[in-house]
mmCIF file of the N, C-alpha and C atoms, coordinates in Angstrom:
data_MODEL
# 
_entry.id   MODEL 
# 
loop_
_atom_site.group_PDB 
_atom_site.id 
_atom_site.type_symbol 
_atom_site.label_atom_id 
_atom_site.label_alt_id 
_atom_site.label_comp_id 
_atom_site.label_asym_id 
_atom_site.label_entity_id 
_atom_site.label_seq_id 
_atom_site.pdbx_PDB_ins_code 
_atom_site.Cartn_x 
_atom_site.Cartn_y 
_atom_site.Cartn_z 
_atom_site.occupancy 
_atom_site.B_iso_or_equiv 
_atom_site.pdbx_formal_charge 
_atom_site.auth_seq_id 
_atom_site.auth_comp_id 
_atom_site.auth_asym_id 
_atom_site.auth_atom_id 
_atom_site.pdbx_PDB_model_num 
ATOM 1   N N  . UNK A 1 1  ? 0.847   -1.167  0.000  1.00 0.00 ? 1  UNK A N  1 
ATOM 2   C CA . UNK A 1 1  ? 0.000   0.000   0.000  1.00 0.00 ? 1  UNK A CA 1 
ATOM 3   C C  . UNK A 1 1  ? 0.896   1.234   0.000  1.00 0.00 ? 1  UNK A C  1 
ATOM 4   N N  . UNK A 1 2  ? 0.436   2.289   -0.607 1.00 0.00 ? 2  UNK A N  1 
ATOM 5   C CA . UNK A 1 2  ? 1.209   3.529   -0.663 1.00 0.00 ? 2  UNK A CA 1 
ATOM 6   C C  . UNK A 1 2  ? 0.815   4.450   0.488  1.00 0.00 ? 2  UNK A C  1 
ATOM 7   N N  . UNK A 1 3  ? 1.770   5.234   0.935  1.00 0.00 ? 3  UNK A N  1 
ATOM 8   C CA . UNK A 1 3  ? 1.556   6.168   2.043  1.00 0.00 ? 3  UNK A CA 1 
ATOM 9   C C  . UNK A 1 3  ? 0.350   7.076   1.784  1.00 0.00 ? 3  UNK A C  1 
ATOM 10  N N  . UNK A 1 4  ? 0.227   7.578   0.562  1.00 0.00 ? 4  UNK A N  1 
ATOM 11  C CA . UNK A 1 4  ? -0.861  8.510   0.245  1.00 0.00 ? 4  UNK A CA 1 
ATOM 12  C C  . UNK A 1 4  ? -2.234  7.853   0.318  1.00 0.00 ? 4  UNK A C  1 
ATOM 13  N N  . UNK A 1 5  ? -2.303  6.509   0.228  1.00 0.00 ? 5  UNK A N  1 
ATOM 14  C CA . UNK A 1 5  ? -3.575  5.796   0.276  1.00 0.00 ? 5  UNK A CA 1 
ATOM 15  C C  . UNK A 1 5  ? -4.046  5.502   1.697  1.00 0.00 ? 5  UNK A C  1 
ATOM 16  N N  . UNK A 1 6  ? -3.157  5.665   2.675  1.00 0.00 ? 6  UNK A N  1 
ATOM 17  C CA . UNK A 1 6  ? -3.529  5.420   4.071  1.00 0.00 ? 6  UNK A CA 1 
ATOM 18  C C  . UNK A 1 6  ? -4.425  6.543   4.578  1.00 0.00 ? 6  UNK A C  1 
ATOM 19  N N  . UNK A 1 7  ? -5.438  6.176   5.361  1.00 0.00 ? 7  UNK A N  1 
ATOM 20  C CA . UNK A 1 7  ? -6.343  7.153   5.953  1.00 0.00 ? 7  UNK A CA 1 
ATOM 21  C C  . UNK A 1 7  ? -6.524  6.814   7.429  1.00 0.00 ? 7  UNK A C  1 
ATOM 22  N N  . UNK A 1 8  ? -6.642  7.833   8.261  1.00 0.00 ? 8  UNK A N  1 
ATOM 23  C CA . UNK A 1 8  ? -6.869  7.633   9.686  1.00 0.00 ? 8  UNK A CA 1 
ATOM 24  C C  . UNK A 1 8  ? -8.175  6.852   9.873  1.00 0.00 ? 8  UNK A C  1 
ATOM 25  N N  . UNK A 1 9  ? -8.148  5.818   10.716 1.00 0.00 ? 9  UNK A N  1 
ATOM 26  C CA . UNK A 1 9  ? -9.322  4.995   10.980 1.00 0.00 ? 9  UNK A CA 1 
ATOM 27  C C  . UNK A 1 9  ? -9.506  3.834   10.026 1.00 0.00 ? 9  UNK A C  1 
ATOM 28  N N  . UNK A 1 10 ? -8.695  3.765   8.981  1.00 0.00 ? 10 UNK A N  1 
ATOM 29  C CA . UNK A 1 10 ? -8.796  2.704   7.975  1.00 0.00 ? 10 UNK A CA 1 
ATOM 30  C C  . UNK A 1 10 ? -8.355  1.358   8.567  1.00 0.00 ? 10 UNK A C  1 
ATOM 31  N N  . UNK A 1 11 ? -9.101  0.294   8.278  1.00 0.00 ? 11 UNK A N  1 
ATOM 32  C CA . UNK A 1 11 ? -8.717  -1.056  8.710  1.00 0.00 ? 11 UNK A CA 1 
ATOM 33  C C  . UNK A 1 11 ? -7.640  -1.592  7.782  1.00 0.00 ? 11 UNK A C  1 
ATOM 34  N N  . UNK A 1 12 ? -6.583  -2.153  8.368  1.00 0.00 ? 12 UNK A N  1 
ATOM 35  C CA . UNK A 1 12 ? -5.460  -2.686  7.589  1.00 0.00 ? 12 UNK A CA 1 
ATOM 36  C C  . UNK A 1 12 ? -4.976  -4.004  8.181  1.00 0.00 ? 12 UNK A C  1 
ATOM 37  N N  . UNK A 1 13 ? -4.332  -4.794  7.330  1.00 0.00 ? 13 UNK A N  1 
ATOM 38  C CA . UNK A 1 13 ? -3.687  -6.036  7.770  1.00 0.00 ? 13 UNK A CA 1 
ATOM 39  C C  . UNK A 1 13 ? -2.185  -5.857  7.591  1.00 0.00 ? 13 UNK A C  1 
ATOM 40  N N  . UNK A 1 14 ? -1.427  -6.256  8.612  1.00 0.00 ? 14 UNK A N  1 
ATOM 41  C CA . UNK A 1 14 ? 0.038   -6.193  8.552  1.00 0.00 ? 14 UNK A CA 1 
ATOM 42  C C  . UNK A 1 14 ? 0.528   -7.427  7.791  1.00 0.00 ? 14 UNK A C  1 
ATOM 43  N N  . UNK A 1 15 ? 1.467   -7.237  6.875  1.00 0.00 ? 15 UNK A N  1 
ATOM 44  C CA . UNK A 1 15 ? 1.979   -8.329  6.041  1.00 0.00 ? 15 UNK A CA 1 
ATOM 45  C C  . UNK A 1 15 ? 2.560   -9.454  6.898  1.00 0.00 ? 15 UNK A C  1 
ATOM 46  N N  . UNK A 1 16 ? 2.324   -10.696 6.457  1.00 0.00 ? 16 UNK A N  1 
ATOM 47  C CA . UNK A 1 16 ? 2.885   -11.869 7.138  1.00 0.00 ? 16 UNK A CA 1 
ATOM 48  C C  . UNK A 1 16 ? 4.406   -11.730 7.235  1.00 0.00 ? 16 UNK A C  1 
ATOM 49  N N  . UNK A 1 17 ? 4.958   -12.117 8.359  1.00 0.00 ? 17 UNK A N  1 
ATOM 50  C CA . UNK A 1 17 ? 6.403   -12.097 8.537  1.00 0.00 ? 17 UNK A CA 1 
ATOM 51  C C  . UNK A 1 17 ? 6.992   -10.725 8.813  1.00 0.00 ? 17 UNK A C  1 
ATOM 52  N N  . UNK A 1 18 ? 6.159   -9.722  9.114  1.00 0.00 ? 18 UNK A N  1 
ATOM 53  C CA . UNK A 1 18 ? 6.677   -8.370  9.376  1.00 0.00 ? 18 UNK A CA 1 
ATOM 54  C C  . UNK A 1 18 ? 7.602   -8.401  10.591 1.00 0.00 ? 18 UNK A C  1 
ATOM 55  N N  . UNK A 1 19 ? 8.645   -7.588  10.559 1.00 0.00 ? 19 UNK A N  1 
ATOM 56  C CA . UNK A 1 19 ? 9.676   -7.598  11.601 1.00 0.00 ? 19 UNK A CA 1 
ATOM 57  C C  . UNK A 1 19 ? 9.146   -7.219  12.985 1.00 0.00 ? 19 UNK A C  1 
ATOM 58  N N  . UNK A 1 20 ? 7.959   -6.632  13.071 1.00 0.00 ? 20 UNK A N  1 
ATOM 59  C CA . UNK A 1 20 ? 7.379   -6.274  14.372 1.00 0.00 ? 20 UNK A CA 1 
ATOM 60  C C  . UNK A 1 20 ? 6.915   -7.514  15.138 1.00 0.00 ? 20 UNK A C  1 
ATOM 61  N N  . UNK A 1 21 ? 6.792   -8.630  14.426 1.00 0.00 ? 21 UNK A N  1 
ATOM 62  C CA . UNK A 1 21 ? 6.273   -9.844  15.050 1.00 0.00 ? 21 UNK A CA 1 
ATOM 63  C C  . UNK A 1 21 ? 4.751   -9.891  15.043 1.00 0.00 ? 21 UNK A C  1 
ATOM 64  N N  . UNK A 1 22 ? 4.121   -8.918  14.400 1.00 0.00 ? 22 UNK A N  1 
ATOM 65  C CA . UNK A 1 22 ? 2.662   -8.837  14.366 1.00 0.00 ? 22 UNK A CA 1 
ATOM 66  C C  . UNK A 1 22 ? 2.098   -9.100  12.976 1.00 0.00 ? 22 UNK A C  1 
ATOM 67  N N  . UNK A 1 23 ? 2.831   -9.809  12.140 1.00 0.00 ? 23 UNK A N  1 
ATOM 68  C CA . UNK A 1 23 ? 2.379   -10.114 10.790 1.00 0.00 ? 23 UNK A CA 1 
ATOM 69  C C  . UNK A 1 23 ? 1.059   -10.863 10.783 1.00 0.00 ? 23 UNK A C  1 
ATOM 70  N N  . UNK A 1 24 ? 0.158   -10.474 9.884  1.00 0.00 ? 24 UNK A N  1 
ATOM 71  C CA . UNK A 1 24 ? -1.135  -11.120 9.767  1.00 0.00 ? 24 UNK A CA 1 
ATOM 72  C C  . UNK A 1 24 ? -2.202  -10.510 10.658 1.00 0.00 ? 24 UNK A C  1 
ATOM 73  N N  . UNK A 1 25 ? -1.801  -9.652  11.599 1.00 0.00 ? 25 UNK A N  1 
ATOM 74  C CA . UNK A 1 25 ? -2.767  -9.026  12.504 1.00 0.00 ? 25 UNK A CA 1 
ATOM 75  C C  . UNK A 1 25 ? -3.525  -7.924  11.783 1.00 0.00 ? 25 UNK A C  1 
ATOM 76  N N  . UNK A 1 26 ? -4.756  -7.715  12.187 1.00 0.00 ? 26 UNK A N  1 
ATOM 77  C CA . UNK A 1 26 ? -5.582  -6.647  11.639 1.00 0.00 ? 26 UNK A CA 1 
ATOM 78  C C  . UNK A 1 26 ? -5.740  -5.565  12.697 1.00 0.00 ? 26 UNK A C  1 
ATOM 79  N N  . UNK A 1 27 ? -5.649  -4.331  12.263 1.00 0.00 ? 27 UNK A N  1 
ATOM 80  C CA . UNK A 1 27 ? -5.823  -3.199  13.164 1.00 0.00 ? 27 UNK A CA 1 
ATOM 81  C C  . UNK A 1 27 ? -6.312  -2.009  12.367 1.00 0.00 ? 27 UNK A C  1 
ATOM 82  N N  . UNK A 1 28 ? -6.201  -0.833  12.957 1.00 0.00 ? 28 UNK A N  1 
ATOM 83  C CA . UNK A 1 28 ? -6.600  0.358   12.221 1.00 0.00 ? 28 UNK A CA 1 
ATOM 84  C C  . UNK A 1 28 ? -5.573  1.460   12.390 1.00 0.00 ? 28 UNK A C  1 
ATOM 85  N N  . UNK A 1 29 ? -5.518  2.347   11.400 1.00 0.00 ? 29 UNK A N  1 
ATOM 86  C CA . UNK A 1 29 ? -4.535  3.419   11.357 1.00 0.00 ? 29 UNK A CA 1 
ATOM 87  C C  . UNK A 1 29 ? -4.923  4.492   12.374 1.00 0.00 ? 29 UNK A C  1 
ATOM 88  N N  . UNK A 1 30 ? -3.983  4.801   13.284 1.00 0.00 ? 30 UNK A N  1 
ATOM 89  C CA . UNK A 1 30 ? -4.183  5.833   14.283 1.00 0.00 ? 30 UNK A CA 1 
ATOM 90  C C  . UNK A 1 30 ? -3.546  7.137   13.813 1.00 0.00 ? 30 UNK A C  1 
ATOM 91  N N  . UNK A 1 31 ? -2.367  7.016   13.205 1.00 0.00 ? 31 UNK A N  1 
ATOM 92  C CA . UNK A 1 31 ? -1.635  8.185   12.725 1.00 0.00 ? 31 UNK A CA 1 
ATOM 93  C C  . UNK A 1 31 ? -0.748  7.739   11.574 1.00 0.00 ? 31 UNK A C  1 
ATOM 94  N N  . UNK A 1 32 ? -0.533  8.617   10.591 1.00 0.00 ? 32 UNK A N  1 
ATOM 95  C CA . UNK A 1 32 ? 0.371   8.285   9.495  1.00 0.00 ? 32 UNK A CA 1 
ATOM 96  C C  . UNK A 1 32 ? 1.406   9.387   9.357  1.00 0.00 ? 32 UNK A C  1 
ATOM 97  N N  . UNK A 1 33 ? 2.564   9.036   8.802  1.00 0.00 ? 33 UNK A N  1 
ATOM 98  C CA . UNK A 1 33 ? 3.629   10.018  8.633  1.00 0.00 ? 33 UNK A CA 1 
ATOM 99  C C  . UNK A 1 33 ? 4.992   9.365   8.735  1.00 0.00 ? 33 UNK A C  1 
ATOM 100 N N  . UNK A 1 34 ? 5.998   10.147  9.160  1.00 0.00 ? 34 UNK A N  1 
ATOM 101 C CA . UNK A 1 34 ? 7.349   9.635   9.376  1.00 0.00 ? 34 UNK A CA 1 
ATOM 102 C C  . UNK A 1 34 ? 7.581   9.542   10.873 1.00 0.00 ? 34 UNK A C  1 
ATOM 103 N N  . UNK A 1 35 ? 8.082   8.398   11.312 1.00 0.00 ? 35 UNK A N  1 
ATOM 104 C CA . UNK A 1 35 ? 8.296   8.144   12.734 1.00 0.00 ? 35 UNK A CA 1 
ATOM 105 C C  . UNK A 1 35 ? 9.686   7.578   12.956 1.00 0.00 ? 35 UNK A C  1 
ATOM 106 N N  . UNK A 1 36 ? 10.265  7.869   14.109 1.00 0.00 ? 36 UNK A N  1 
ATOM 107 C CA . UNK A 1 36 ? 11.514  7.225   14.506 1.00 0.00 ? 36 UNK A CA 1 
ATOM 108 C C  . UNK A 1 36 ? 11.155  5.904   15.169 1.00 0.00 ? 36 UNK A C  1 
ATOM 109 N N  . UNK A 1 37 ? 11.970  4.884   14.929 1.00 0.00 ? 37 UNK A N  1 
ATOM 110 C CA . UNK A 1 37 ? 11.743  3.599   15.577 1.00 0.00 ? 37 UNK A CA 1 
ATOM 111 C C  . UNK A 1 37 ? 11.932  3.789   17.083 1.00 0.00 ? 37 UNK A C  1 
ATOM 112 N N  . UNK A 1 38 ? 11.449  2.836   17.861 1.00 0.00 ? 38 UNK A N  1 
ATOM 113 C CA . UNK A 1 38 ? 11.498  2.964   19.315 1.00 0.00 ? 38 UNK A CA 1 
ATOM 114 C C  . UNK A 1 38 ? 12.923  3.070   19.843 1.00 0.00 ? 38 UNK A C  1 
ATOM 115 N N  . UNK A 1 39 ? 13.879  2.449   19.140 1.00 0.00 ? 39 UNK A N  1 
ATOM 116 C CA . UNK A 1 39 ? 15.278  2.559   19.571 1.00 0.00 ? 39 UNK A CA 1 
ATOM 117 C C  . UNK A 1 39 ? 15.958  3.805   19.001 1.00 0.00 ? 39 UNK A C  1 
ATOM 118 N N  . UNK A 1 40 ? 15.257  4.543   18.132 1.00 0.00 ? 40 UNK A N  1 
ATOM 119 C CA . UNK A 1 40 ? 15.771  5.793   17.584 1.00 0.00 ? 40 UNK A CA 1 
ATOM 120 C C  . UNK A 1 40 ? 16.749  5.631   16.438 1.00 0.00 ? 40 UNK A C  1 
ATOM 121 N N  . UNK A 1 41 ? 16.981  4.415   15.966 1.00 0.00 ? 41 UNK A N  1 
ATOM 122 C CA . UNK A 1 41 ? 17.968  4.171   14.920 1.00 0.00 ? 41 UNK A CA 1 
ATOM 123 C C  . UNK A 1 41 ? 17.403  4.295   13.508 1.00 0.00 ? 41 UNK A C  1 
ATOM 124 N N  . UNK A 1 42 ? 16.124  4.026   13.335 1.00 0.00 ? 42 UNK A N  1 
ATOM 125 C CA . UNK A 1 42 ? 15.518  4.035   12.001 1.00 0.00 ? 42 UNK A CA 1 
ATOM 126 C C  . UNK A 1 42 ? 14.428  5.085   11.910 1.00 0.00 ? 42 UNK A C  1 
ATOM 127 N N  . UNK A 1 43 ? 14.211  5.595   10.694 1.00 0.00 ? 43 UNK A N  1 
ATOM 128 C CA . UNK A 1 43 ? 13.061  6.446   10.435 1.00 0.00 ? 43 UNK A CA 1 
ATOM 129 C C  . UNK A 1 43 ? 12.131  5.663   9.522  1.00 0.00 ? 43 UNK A C  1 
ATOM 130 N N  . UNK A 1 44 ? 10.888  5.521   9.947  1.00 0.00 ? 44 UNK A N  1 
ATOM 131 C CA . UNK A 1 44 ? 9.907   4.719   9.230  1.00 0.00 ? 44 UNK A CA 1 
ATOM 132 C C  . UNK A 1 44 ? 8.841   5.630   8.642  1.00 0.00 ? 44 UNK A C  1 
ATOM 133 N N  . UNK A 1 45 ? 8.568   5.474   7.348  1.00 0.00 ? 45 UNK A N  1 
ATOM 134 C CA . UNK A 1 45 ? 7.462   6.197   6.719  1.00 0.00 ? 45 UNK A CA 1 
ATOM 135 C C  . UNK A 1 45 ? 6.310   5.213   6.573  1.00 0.00 ? 45 UNK A C  1 
ATOM 136 N N  . UNK A 1 46 ? 5.285   5.432   7.350  1.00 0.00 ? 46 UNK A N  1 
ATOM 137 C CA . UNK A 1 46 ? 4.160   4.502   7.347  1.00 0.00 ? 46 UNK A CA 1 
ATOM 138 C C  . UNK A 1 46 ? 3.086   4.953   8.290  1.00 0.00 ? 46 UNK A C  1 
ATOM 139 N N  . UNK A 1 47 ? 2.707   4.070   9.236  1.00 0.00 ? 47 UNK A N  1 
ATOM 140 C CA . UNK A 1 47 ? 1.595   4.384   10.126 1.00 0.00 ? 47 UNK A CA 1 
ATOM 141 C C  . UNK A 1 47 ? 1.781   3.733   11.486 1.00 0.00 ? 47 UNK A C  1 
ATOM 142 N N  . UNK A 1 48 ? 1.120   4.325   12.478 1.00 0.00 ? 48 UNK A N  1 
ATOM 143 C CA . UNK A 1 48 ? 0.979   3.694   13.783 1.00 0.00 ? 48 UNK A CA 1 
ATOM 144 C C  . UNK A 1 48 ? -0.342  2.947   13.732 1.00 0.00 ? 48 UNK A C  1 
ATOM 145 N N  . UNK A 1 49 ? -0.283  1.648   14.038 1.00 0.00 ? 49 UNK A N  1 
ATOM 146 C CA . UNK A 1 49 ? -1.444  0.781   13.917 1.00 0.00 ? 49 UNK A CA 1 
ATOM 147 C C  . UNK A 1 49 ? -1.888  0.305   15.299 1.00 0.00 ? 49 UNK A C  1 
ATOM 148 N N  . UNK A 1 50 ? -3.173  0.433   15.597 1.00 0.00 ? 50 UNK A N  1 
ATOM 149 C CA . UNK A 1 50 ? -3.750  -0.079  16.834 1.00 0.00 ? 50 UNK A CA 1 
ATOM 150 C C  . UNK A 1 50 ? -4.229  -1.493  16.549 1.00 0.00 ? 50 UNK A C  1 
ATOM 151 N N  . UNK A 1 51 ? -3.631  -2.480  17.234 1.00 0.00 ? 51 UNK A N  1 
ATOM 152 C CA . UNK A 1 51 ? -3.998  -3.882  17.024 1.00 0.00 ? 51 UNK A CA 1 
ATOM 153 C C  . UNK A 1 51 ? -4.728  -4.443  18.248 1.00 0.00 ? 51 UNK A C  1 
ATOM 154 N N  . UNK A 1 52 ? -5.352  -3.546  19.028 1.00 0.00 ? 52 UNK A N  1 
ATOM 155 C CA . UNK A 1 52 ? -6.091  -3.936  20.236 1.00 0.00 ? 52 UNK A CA 1 
ATOM 156 C C  . UNK A 1 52 ? -5.193  -4.577  21.281 1.00 0.00 ? 52 UNK A C  1 
ATOM 157 N N  . UNK A 1 53 ? -3.975  -4.084  21.382 1.00 0.00 ? 53 UNK A N  1 
ATOM 158 C CA . UNK A 1 53 ? -3.007  -4.476  22.407 1.00 0.00 ? 53 UNK A CA 1 
ATOM 159 C C  . UNK A 1 53 ? -2.588  -3.197  23.130 1.00 0.00 ? 53 UNK A C  1 
ATOM 160 N N  . UNK A 1 54 ? -1.915  -3.278  24.250 1.00 0.00 ? 54 UNK A N  1 
ATOM 161 C CA . UNK A 1 54 ? -1.521  -2.051  24.961 1.00 0.00 ? 54 UNK A CA 1 
ATOM 162 C C  . UNK A 1 54 ? -0.317  -1.335  24.339 1.00 0.00 ? 54 UNK A C  1 
ATOM 163 N N  . UNK A 1 55 ? -0.164  -1.418  23.027 1.00 0.00 ? 55 UNK A N  1 
ATOM 164 C CA . UNK A 1 55 ? 0.898   -0.713  22.332 1.00 0.00 ? 55 UNK A CA 1 
ATOM 165 C C  . UNK A 1 55 ? 0.464   -0.439  20.907 1.00 0.00 ? 55 UNK A C  1 
ATOM 166 N N  . UNK A 1 56 ? 1.083   0.558   20.294 1.00 0.00 ? 56 UNK A N  1 
ATOM 167 C CA . UNK A 1 56 ? 0.842   0.838   18.878 1.00 0.00 ? 56 UNK A CA 1 
ATOM 168 C C  . UNK A 1 56 ? 2.011   0.268   18.101 1.00 0.00 ? 56 UNK A C  1 
ATOM 169 N N  . UNK A 1 57 ? 1.755   -0.288  16.941 1.00 0.00 ? 57 UNK A N  1 
ATOM 170 C CA . UNK A 1 57 ? 2.788   -0.894  16.109 1.00 0.00 ? 57 UNK A CA 1 
ATOM 171 C C  . UNK A 1 57 ? 3.152   0.069   14.983 1.00 0.00 ? 57 UNK A C  1 
ATOM 172 N N  . UNK A 1 58 ? 4.454   0.346   14.807 1.00 0.00 ? 58 UNK A N  1 
ATOM 173 C CA . UNK A 1 58 ? 4.924   1.151   13.683 1.00 0.00 ? 58 UNK A CA 1 
ATOM 174 C C  . UNK A 1 58 ? 5.144   0.215   12.497 1.00 0.00 ? 58 UNK A C  1 
ATOM 175 N N  . UNK A 1 59 ? 4.481   0.514   11.380 1.00 0.00 ? 59 UNK A N  1 
ATOM 176 C CA . UNK A 1 59 ? 4.584   -0.356  10.201 1.00 0.00 ? 59 UNK A CA 1 
ATOM 177 C C  . UNK A 1 59 ? 4.793   0.508   8.963  1.00 0.00 ? 59 UNK A C  1 
ATOM 178 N N  . UNK A 1 60 ? 5.732   0.088   8.114  1.00 0.00 ? 60 UNK A N  1 
ATOM 179 C CA . UNK A 1 60 ? 5.980   0.773   6.855  1.00 0.00 ? 60 UNK A CA 1 
ATOM 180 C C  . UNK A 1 60 ? 4.753   0.607   5.954  1.00 0.00 ? 60 UNK A C  1 
ATOM 181 N N  . UNK A 1 61 ? 4.439   1.642   5.204  1.00 0.00 ? 61 UNK A N  1 
ATOM 182 C CA . UNK A 1 61 ? 3.241   1.639   4.353  1.00 0.00 ? 61 UNK A CA 1 
ATOM 183 C C  . UNK A 1 61 ? 3.220   0.439   3.400  1.00 0.00 ? 61 UNK A C  1 
ATOM 184 N N  . UNK A 1 62 ? 4.369   0.065   2.855  1.00 0.00 ? 62 UNK A N  1 
ATOM 185 C CA . UNK A 1 62 ? 4.395   -1.032  1.873  1.00 0.00 ? 62 UNK A CA 1 
ATOM 186 C C  . UNK A 1 62 ? 4.108   -2.395  2.508  1.00 0.00 ? 62 UNK A C  1 
ATOM 187 N N  . UNK A 1 63 ? 4.080   -2.469  3.843  1.00 0.00 ? 63 UNK A N  1 
ATOM 188 C CA . UNK A 1 63 ? 3.778   -3.729  4.531  1.00 0.00 ? 63 UNK A CA 1 
ATOM 189 C C  . UNK A 1 63 ? 2.344   -3.771  5.038  1.00 0.00 ? 63 UNK A C  1 
ATOM 190 N N  . UNK A 1 64 ? 1.495   -2.883  4.511  1.00 0.00 ? 64 UNK A N  1 
ATOM 191 C CA . UNK A 1 64 ? 0.091   -2.847  4.903  1.00 0.00 ? 64 UNK A CA 1 
ATOM 192 C C  . UNK A 1 64 ? -0.815  -3.083  3.704  1.00 0.00 ? 64 UNK A C  1 
ATOM 193 N N  . UNK A 1 65 ? -1.953  -3.695  3.956  1.00 0.00 ? 65 UNK A N  1 
ATOM 194 C CA . UNK A 1 65 ? -2.957  -3.838  2.905  1.00 0.00 ? 65 UNK A CA 1 
ATOM 195 C C  . UNK A 1 65 ? -4.315  -3.496  3.509  1.00 0.00 ? 65 UNK A C  1 
ATOM 196 N N  . UNK A 1 66 ? -5.151  -2.836  2.732  1.00 0.00 ? 66 UNK A N  1 
ATOM 197 C CA . UNK A 1 66 ? -6.476  -2.457  3.197  1.00 0.00 ? 66 UNK A CA 1 
ATOM 198 C C  . UNK A 1 66 ? -7.350  -3.678  3.395  1.00 0.00 ? 66 UNK A C  1 
ATOM 199 N N  . UNK A 1 67 ? -8.223  -3.614  4.399  1.00 0.00 ? 67 UNK A N  1 
ATOM 200 C CA . UNK A 1 67 ? -9.139  -4.706  4.697  1.00 0.00 ? 67 UNK A CA 1 
ATOM 201 C C  . UNK A 1 67 ? -10.537 -4.124  4.801  1.00 0.00 ? 67 UNK A C  1 
ATOM 202 N N  . UNK A 1 68 ? -11.494 -4.781  4.145  1.00 0.00 ? 68 UNK A N  1 
ATOM 203 C CA . UNK A 1 68 ? -12.878 -4.327  4.253  1.00 0.00 ? 68 UNK A CA 1 
ATOM 204 C C  . UNK A 1 68 ? -13.406 -4.790  5.595  1.00 0.00 ? 68 UNK A C  1 
ATOM 205 N N  . UNK A 1 69 ? -13.912 -3.846  6.355  1.00 0.00 ? 69 UNK A N  1 
ATOM 206 C CA . UNK A 1 69 ? -14.462 -4.186  7.662  1.00 0.00 ? 69 UNK A CA 1 
ATOM 207 C C  . UNK A 1 69 ? -15.785 -4.915  7.461  1.00 0.00 ? 69 UNK A C  1 
ATOM 208 N N  . UNK A 1 70 ? -15.946 -6.047  8.139  1.00 0.00 ? 70 UNK A N  1 
ATOM 209 C CA . UNK A 1 70 ? -17.165 -6.834  7.990  1.00 0.00 ? 70 UNK A CA 1 
ATOM 210 C C  . UNK A 1 70 ? -18.332 -6.111  8.662  1.00 0.00 ? 70 UNK A C  1 
ATOM 211 N N  . UNK A 1 71 ? -19.465 -6.087  7.973  1.00 0.00 ? 71 UNK A N  1 
ATOM 212 C CA . UNK A 1 71 ? -20.660 -5.484  8.537  1.00 0.00 ? 71 UNK A CA 1 
ATOM 213 C C  . UNK A 1 71 ? -21.297 -6.453  9.526  1.00 0.00 ? 71 UNK A C  1 
ATOM 214 N N  . UNK A 1 72 ? -21.750 -5.910  10.644 1.00 0.00 ? 72 UNK A N  1 
ATOM 215 C CA . UNK A 1 72 ? -22.427 -6.730  11.643 1.00 0.00 ? 72 UNK A CA 1 
ATOM 216 C C  . UNK A 1 72 ? -23.901 -6.870  11.273 1.00 0.00 ? 72 UNK A C  1 
ATOM 217 N N  . UNK A 1 73 ? -24.530 -7.967  11.690 1.00 0.00 ? 73 UNK A N  1 
ATOM 218 C CA . UNK A 1 73 ? -25.952 -8.136  11.428 1.00 0.00 ? 73 UNK A CA 1 
ATOM 219 C C  . UNK A 1 73 ? -26.758 -7.005  12.083 1.00 0.00 ? 73 UNK A C  1 
ATOM 220 N N  . UNK A 1 74 ? -27.915 -6.710  11.531 1.00 0.00 ? 74 UNK A N  1 
ATOM 221 C CA . UNK A 1 74 ? -28.771 -5.655  12.046 1.00 0.00 ? 74 UNK A CA 1 
ATOM 222 C C  . UNK A 1 74 ? -29.057 -5.896  13.534 1.00 0.00 ? 74 UNK A C  1 
ATOM 223 N N  . UNK A 1 75 ? -28.919 -4.855  14.325 1.00 0.00 ? 75 UNK A N  1 
ATOM 224 C CA . UNK A 1 75 ? -29.167 -4.958  15.762 1.00 0.00 ? 75 UNK A CA 1 
ATOM 225 C C  . UNK A 1 75 ? -27.934 -5.268  16.589 1.00 0.00 ? 75 UNK A C  1 
ATOM 226 N N  . UNK A 1 76 ? -26.804 -5.566  15.937 1.00 0.00 ? 76 UNK A N  1 
ATOM 227 C CA . UNK A 1 76 ? -25.566 -5.869  16.648 1.00 0.00 ? 76 UNK A CA 1 
ATOM 228 C C  . UNK A 1 76 ? -24.665 -4.641  16.638 1.00 0.00 ? 76 UNK A C  1 
ATOM 229 N N  . UNK A 1 77 ? -23.795 -4.548  17.653 1.00 0.00 ? 77 UNK A N  1 
ATOM 230 C CA . UNK A 1 77 ? -22.827 -3.460  17.734 1.00 0.00 ? 77 UNK A CA 1 
ATOM 231 C C  . UNK A 1 77 ? -21.518 -4.014  18.267 1.00 0.00 ? 77 UNK A C  1 
ATOM 232 N N  . UNK A 1 78 ? -20.433 -3.341  17.958 1.00 0.00 ? 78 UNK A N  1 
ATOM 233 C CA . UNK A 1 78 ? -19.105 -3.766  18.398 1.00 0.00 ? 78 UNK A CA 1 
ATOM 234 C C  . UNK A 1 78 ? -18.519 -2.691  19.304 1.00 0.00 ? 78 UNK A C  1 
ATOM 235 N N  . UNK A 1 79 ? -17.964 -3.119  20.444 1.00 0.00 ? 79 UNK A N  1 
ATOM 236 C CA . UNK A 1 79 ? -17.361 -2.198  21.397 1.00 0.00 ? 79 UNK A CA 1 
ATOM 237 C C  . UNK A 1 79 ? -15.974 -2.683  21.787 1.00 0.00 ? 79 UNK A C  1 
ATOM 238 N N  . UNK A 1 80 ? -15.051 -1.739  21.979 1.00 0.00 ? 80 UNK A N  1 
ATOM 239 C CA . UNK A 1 80 ? -13.731 -2.076  22.511 1.00 0.00 ? 80 UNK A CA 1 
ATOM 240 C C  . UNK A 1 80 ? -13.782 -1.931  24.016 1.00 0.00 ? 80 UNK A C  1 
ATOM 241 N N  . UNK A 1 81 ? -13.374 -2.955  24.727 1.00 0.00 ? 81 UNK A N  1 
ATOM 242 C CA . UNK A 1 81 ? -13.365 -2.918  26.194 1.00 0.00 ? 81 UNK A CA 1 
ATOM 243 C C  . UNK A 1 81 ? -11.976 -2.688  26.719 1.00 0.00 ? 81 UNK A C  1 
# 
């Protein structure tokens, strides 16, 4: 996926085998842009992804693919606890 195609709130899947150890996980884009890695050695152009864990994952744009969010049946709702 290209950086310009990323949108805040968009559902994405992290590519299998990604170096973050979260390959195959689905989350949503919280912020996009250029970020320093947690150790400060690398600059990553991509997005911060919320994968419903107590941390945000930094992922390069080319390691993300858009995912269509499944619609819930009428009368159902989804909540994050």
